[in-house]
Structures are given as C-alpha cells and as structure tokens.
N, C-alpha and C positions, 0 to 999 in steps of 0.2 A: 271687348276683351272678355274671354271666358275665365270666370273666377275658379281657382283651384285652392282648396284648403291644404296647406302644407306646413310642416314644422321646420322646414329648412331655413326660412327667414329668421326664426327665433334661434336656431342653432348657430347661424352665422353671426348673430349678435352676441351670443353667450360664449362662444369659443374662447375669445381672448379674456373674458371675465372669469371663466372657469380655470384658466391657467394661473391666475394670480396666487392662489394658495400654494401651488407647486413652486412658483417662483420664490415665494417667501421661505419655503422649506429648504430651498437649494441655494440660499443666499451665500453660504460659505463655499459653494462649488460653482464658480463663474461659468465654467464650460457647460455644466449641466443646466444652469439657469438660462443661458443664452440659447442652448439647443432647444429647450422647451419653448422659448419665445418664438424661434424660427418655425418650429413644428406647428405651434398654434397659428402662426401666420399662414403657413401652407394649407392647413385644414380650412381656415376661414376663407381664403382665396378660392380653394377648391369648391366649397359649398356655394359661393357666390357665382363662380363660373358655371356650376351645374344648373343654375337658374336661367342662363342665357338662352339655350335652345327653346325652352318653353315660352319665354317672353317674345322671342322672335317669331314664334308660331302663333302669337296672339293670345297667350294665356297670362293671367295675373295670379300670382301666388299670394295668398293672404292667410292670416291667422289672428283671431280675436283672443286676447289674453284675458281680459275681464271687462265688464261693462261698468263704466263710470256714470254715464247718463245717456239717455236716448240720443243717438246721433253723435256721441262723443265717447266711444270705447277706447280703451288702450289696445291698439291693434296695429299689426304690421301688414304691409301690402307691397309687393314687388312689381313695379311697372318699369317702363323704359327709362324714365328720368332717374328714378332711384337707383336702378341697376348701373347706369353710367357712373354715378357718384360712388357707389359701393365698389365697383370694379377698380377704379383708380385709387381709392383710399386703401383697400385691402392689399392691392399689389404693392403700393408704395410703403405700406407698413412692413412687408417682408424685406424690401430693399433697405429701408431705414434701420431695421433691426440689425442687418449685416453691418451697415455703416456705423451704428452705435457701438459695436464691438471695438472697431478700430479707434473711434473717437474717444470713447469713455476710458478705454484702457490706455490709449496713447497719452492722454492728459492726466491719467491716474485720478479720475473724478471720484469723489466720495459718494456714498449712498447709492451705489449703482442698482442694487436690488429694488429700492424704493422707486428709482427712476423707471425701471422696466415694468414694475407693477402698475404705476399710474399711467404709463404709456398704454398698457393693455386695456385698462378701464376706459381711457379716452377713445381707443379704437372701437370698443364695444358701443359706446354712446354715439360715435360717428355713424356706424352702420345702422344703429337704431334710428337715427335721424333720417338716413337715406331711405329706409324702408317704412317710415311712419305712414300710416294710412290716413291720418287726420292731423289737424293742427294741435290738438291736445297731446297726442303722442309725440309729435315733433317737439313741442315745447318741453315736455318731460326730458327727452334725451338731450335737448339743447342745454338745459340747466345742469344735467349730470356732467356733460362735457365741460361746462364752465368750472364746476367744482373739482373735477378730476385733473384739469390742466393747471390749476393754481399751484400745486406742489411742484410741477415741472417748471413753471415760470420762475418760482422762487427757489430753485434747486440749490443755488450757491449759498443761500441763507446769509448773505451779507446785507449791509444796509441798502445798497442799491437794488438788490433783488427783492427785499421786503417792500421797498418803496414802489417798485414796478409792480409787484404783486397786488398791492393795495389799489393802485391805479387800474390794474387789469380787472379786479373784481368790481370796483366802483363803476367802471364803464359797462362791463358785460352784464353783471347781475343787476346793477341799478337800472339799466334800460330795459332789460327783459322783464323784471318785476314791475317797474314803474310804468312801462309803456305796452309791452306785448301782452302781459297778463290781463290788464283791463280791456285792451282792444279785443282780445280773444273772448272774454266774457260778454262784451257788448255784441260781438259778431254772433255768438251763440244765441243771445237774447233776440236778435233780429231774425236770424235764419232758422234756429231750432236744430242746427247741425253744425259740425266742424269737419265733416268728411270731405276730403279733397274730391273735386269734380271738375272736369274740363269745362262744364257750363257755368261753374261758379256756384255759390250757395245762396246768394241773395235774391236772385230773380228781380221782381219789381218791388221788393219790400224795403228798398233802401233809397234814400234821396241822394242827389249828386253831392250835396254838402257833407253828408255823413260819410259817404263813400270816400270822398277826398281826405277827410280827417283821418278815417281809419287807415287808409293806405299809407299816408305819411307817418302815422304813428307806428305802423308795422315796419316801414322802411327804416326809420331811425331806431326803433326798438330792437331790431336784430343787429346790434352794434358790432357783432363779429364780422360783418361785411365791411366795416371800417369806412362808412360813408362820412365825408366831411360834414360837420365838425366833430363827429364822434369817432375819430380815427387815432387819437393820440395814444391809446393803449397799445397799439400794434408795434410802433417803434420802441416803446418802453419795454415791451416784452422780449426784446432781442437780447436782454441780459441772460436769458435761458441758454443752456447748452445748445450747440448747433443742431443736433438731431431734433430737438424740440422745435427750434425755429424752422427747420426744414420741413418736417411733416406737419406739425400742428399749426404753424403760422404761414405755411405756403400751401397746405393741402387741407388738413382736417378742420381746424378751428375756423379759419377764415372762410373756407368753402362751405361749412355748415351755415354760416351767416348768409352768404350769397345764395346758397341753395334754399334756405328758408324763405328768402324774399321771392325767389323763383316760384316756390310752392304756393306762397300766398297770392302772387299775381296770377298764376295759371290755375290754381285749384280752389282758391277762396273767392276771388273776384271774377276770374275768367276774362279772356280777351274781349268778348263781346261787350260786357259791361264796362270794362276799362275804355274800350273804343267809343262807346256811346256817350260816356261822360268826359271824353278827352283827357283821361287821367294818365296816359302815357307820357304826355308832354312835361308835366312837372317832375316826374321821376327821371326822364331823360335829361332834363336840365341839371338836376341835382347830381346825377351820375357823371355828366360831362364836366361839371365844376370839379368833382373829385378826381376825375381822370387827369385833367390838366394840372390842377394844383399838386397832386401827388407826384407827377412827373417833374414839375418845377422844383419842388422841395428836394427830390432825389438828387437833382443836379448839384446841390450844395453840400451833400454829405460826403465826408472823407472816410468815415468808418464804413467798411464794406457791408456789414450786415444791416446797418441803418439805411444805406442806399438801397439795398434789396428790400428792406421793410417798406420804405416809401414807394418804391416801385410796385410792391404788392398792393398798397392802398390804391394806387392808380389802376392796376390791372383788374382788381376785383370789380370795379365799377363797369368794366367792359361787359361783364355778365349781366349786371343790372340794366345797363343801357340796351343790350341786345333784346332782352325781354320787353323793355319799355317801348321799343319800336313797334311792338304789336304786329309784326310782319313775320311770315314763315322763315325767311332767310335771317332776319334779325334774331329771332328766338333760337334758331339753329346755331348761329354764330355765338350767341351769348352762352348757351349751355355747353356747346362744344369747347368753349374757352375754359370751362372748369377742368377739362382733361388736359388741354394743350398747355395752359399756364402751369398746371401742377407739375408736369414733366419738366418744363423749362426752368421753373423757379426752384424746384427741389434740387436740380442739378447745380444751380448757382449757389444755393446754400451749402450743399455738400462740398463744393469747391472752396468756399470760404472757410469751412471747418477744416478741410485738409490743409489749407495754407496755415491756419492757426496751429494745428498739430505739428506741422513740419518746420515752421519758421517762428511761430509765436507772434506773427504780424497780423494786425486786424485793420490797419489803415491803408487806404488805396495809395496814398502818397509814399508809402514805404515799399511798394511792390514793383517798382520799375525793375525790369530784367528778370522777374521771377519765372517767366515762361520758359527761359532757357534752362532753369533748374528743375522745374516741375512741368514739363511739356504736356503730359497726359492730362493733368488737372486743368491747366489753362486752356488746352485744346477743348476739353469738355465745357469749360466756362464760355468759350467762344460759341459753341453749339447752343448752349442754354441762352446766351445773349441773342443769337439769331432768332430763336423761337419766341422770346419775349418781344423783340422788335417786330416780328411778323414777317421774316424773310425766309424764302426757300433755301435749303431743302428741309425745313423744320416745321413741326405741326402747328406752331403759332400762326404761320401763314394761312393755314386752312380756316381757322376760326376767325381771323381778322378779315379774310376774304368774304366769308358769309356775312360778317358784321357790315362790311362796306356795301355788299349787295342789299342788305336790309335797309340801310339808309337811303339807297336809291329807290327801293320799293316804297319807302315812306316819303320819297321825294323831298329829302331834307339834306341839301348840300352843306348846311351848317354842321349837322351831326357827322357827316362824312369828313368835314374839315377837322372835327375834334379827333376822330380816329387817326387821320393822317398826321396831324400835328403831334399827337401823343406818340405815335410810332417814331416820328423824327426825333422827339425828345428822348425816347428809349435808346435810340442809336447814339445820341450825344452823350448820355451818361454811362453807356456800357462799352461801346467800341474803343474809346480812348484807353480804358483799362487793359483791354486785350493788346492794343498797339504798344503801349508802354511796357507791358509784360514781355513781349517778344522782341521789340526793336529798340528798347532803351536798356542801358545798363545801370546797376546801382551806383549812386554817386557818392557813397560814403555817408558818414553821419547817420542820420535816422534812416536813410535809404539803404544802408548796408545791412545784410542779413546772412545768416548761415542756415543751410537747409539740411535737415535730417531726412531720412527716407520716409515717405508717407507710408503709414500702415496699409497693407494690402486690402484690408477690410474697409479702408476709406476710399481707396482708388477704384476698386471694382464696382461698388454701387454707383458712383458718379459717372462711370463709363456706361453702365447699364441704362441709367436714366437719360444720358445724352443720346445714346443709341435709340432709346425709345422715342425721343422727340423726332428723330429722323425717320424712324419706321412709320410713325403716325402721319407724316407728310405723304407717304406713298400709300398707306393702307389705313385710312380713317373710317372705312365704310361701316365697320361694326358699330361704332359709336353714333355715326350718322343714322343708321337704321334704328337703333334703340331710341334716339331722340325723336325721330319721326313717329315712332310708335307711341312714345310718351306724350306727344303733343296732339295726337288725334282726339 
C-alpha cells in the first residue's frame, strides 16, 4: 500500500464532534437542530466516500496527530477494513438521524438536544476507532465511545435506566480498563510497537503460552463484542430509546467491539502467528458457544427488543468466528457480516420502534395481526429477518455463504454445523413473528391494539435499510474488494 498523508480521516472524525456546539445553541429550534444533524451526517459520509477510490487504487491515507511513545502514536490510517466499517457506520448515522426525528417527536421524548449531541460524539469516536492506525488510538476511541453512549443508555433517567447504565459501564469500562489496558501495555513491552501490521507485531518474541493468554484477555476485554459470559450489558441496554438501540447497539457500539477483536487478531497477532500456535481453535469454540447460546435465549424472549438484543449477541460472534477460522473465505465472511448484519438488524430495530410509536406495543405476543395494519413496517421486518437468517435475496446470505465456505476451507464440519444450526434458530425466532403479524388476527385482551399512523420519518428509514439489504445481495462487490485489500 502506498502511504498518503491526508487530513481527510481527521475531518471525517471531527465533523460530528464540531456540530455539537451548534446543536446545543439550536436546542429551542428543533427543525434547525435536526437539519444540522443531517447536514453533518452528509458531510461525514461524503468525506469517507471520497477515500474509497484511493484505497481501491492501493493507497493508505494516514495522519499522525501526536507522538505518545515510539511505535505508539495517536494516529489515523485508512485501509480497506477500516473503510468498510466507516462506510456502514456513517451511512447508517444519516438514516438513523432521519428515523430519530419521527421516533423522538412521535413519543415526545424529553432532552432531545442532549440525545442528538451525545449521538454525534458517539459517531465521532466510532469513525476514530475505524480509522485507528494502532492499538493505542483504537483503545482511546473505544473508551470515548463508552463514555459518550452512557447518557444515551440512561436517557429515560428512571430507575431501570440508571440500573442498566451502571451495568453497562461496569461491563464495558471494567473489562477495557481491567483487561485490555494491561494486555496492551504488556504487548508494547514485548513488541516495542502497537502499530497494526498484517504480519503481526510479535515475531518470534512471544511464547505460545503468553500469546494464548494475551489473545483471550483481548477477546474478553473488548466486551462490546458481547462474548459470553460478558454479554449481559447488551440486553440491559435495550432500555434506551430505539434509535440508540438501532444504531449504537446494532451497529456502532457492538461493531466497535467486534471490529477491535478483528484488528487485534489481524494486526497485532497476525494469521501466521495464530495459525502456528493453533490459537484460532479456542477463539472459534468461544464464538460458537456464544452463537448458539444467544440464539437459544432469543427464542424465549417475548419483548421484541430483547429478542433482537440476544440475536445480536449471537450474530456478533459470526464476525469473531469468521476471523478465527484463519482462512481467506472465513475472514471475508466474518468482516462482511459487519455490513450485512448492520443493515438487517437496524431494519428490525427500526420496525420495533415504529410499532412502539404507532401502537405502544413492545411484546411479540401482543402483535398478532399487526401486519395488516402496518404492512410496510412488517414487510421491512420480513426482509430484515431474511437477512439475519441468511436467506436470499438479502445480504446476510452473502456473508454466511463465505462463512460456510470458510469452515470447509478449515475442514471443520462441526463449525459448519454451528452456522447452519444458528441460522435455523434464527428462522425459528423470527419467522413466526412475521407469520402471526400477517396471518393471525388480534384476539382481544392484551392482543387488541389500536394503530395510529406511523410518522413518515419512521417509515422511510426502515424502507431504505430494508432495500439496502436487498441491494447488497446483488451488489456486494465494493465491500468484498475493500476487505480483500485490507487483508493483504
């Protein structure tokens, strides 16, 4: 890759941060506040898109902000993997900003200006994590994301929200400070650098025992990836408003956790070292347990957002499993799942929020017949479900196809069975919702409901993301090319 010094990565990080004072000053004028939010999203997305041609042409855009220690600068670098994550996060921030207008106004939520401000800070830190040139910079933005999302998780400021917020910080900050920080210091002491490299940073300077311990500490330390048993924060965080659940807990927060693990495995250890020490196996086993357990727990959840949350616990580990296979197809499938899961799952969360705004219902058992009253919303829910299950014509089929091929490259029928079993469980906990919504009628009692018209700003975004899932089934090549470049 040809290095190119550029300020564009920094600008992409700072755009949403720079708009925060403007949002604060326009708090009394909601239309102005939200217009600035959408404008900042457009500028951020435009800056990130402008980096695509250069990366496809074999260039890396980088910028060193300041030197902390030799081999551990605070620096940004745009490569294929980071660009994949940044593209999906920045695009979905724009869509979620539109959705937030309909949702927050539709429910007359309080403190909307604070909501938009912390949302913007969270997106700055997400793009910073995507473009981090080394583990120190990634860690810095990881922690900023944790702190900036706490007010979003506790937005309702009731006892349940405060309790969930405490759990959120205990899991997320406790593991990053207690596990990732010491592991990062030890890695620097062994290697003398924290710069991401496809060859890894350790060389022959690390023993198999130390490598195993470090890898497992990083795996559990990045608890945003919701690896069992450090997953309980994610369902608890569903007390947040649906736009928060949709973007931050289906895209930004959880994907930063999974992306951090991908970076550590590909850029700190490297596939050669992981393969020579046979370290892919324990990671694959842990990811497989999480995949199956998350799916099984999702089956028992009646609250729609909690079912989606446990589904996310399961789906995140597809990303980890794909990379742990240490095969070209497996890594492709795992990283591609960042994109495909994001579009599918955010669609499902958007639908859950639209149902809440229009009917006040949040339990699946109360939604029989709702598809006849909200056909667009539940039609989009069906598309999102197909993507998460991994069925055509939705993008989730592409990522799971590569994952399945990766297990065959690894010659592991057991791991192929994990993927197929989980996909079957996905169908079992999603398709009955769709069937009952369209082919059952409300039975009275708690099943009866009245439907007000969904706000247009709720419906349009979920139709866009559902359409995006279908589009990516037919045209995934841009992301495939970027991932191939990032893995070279």
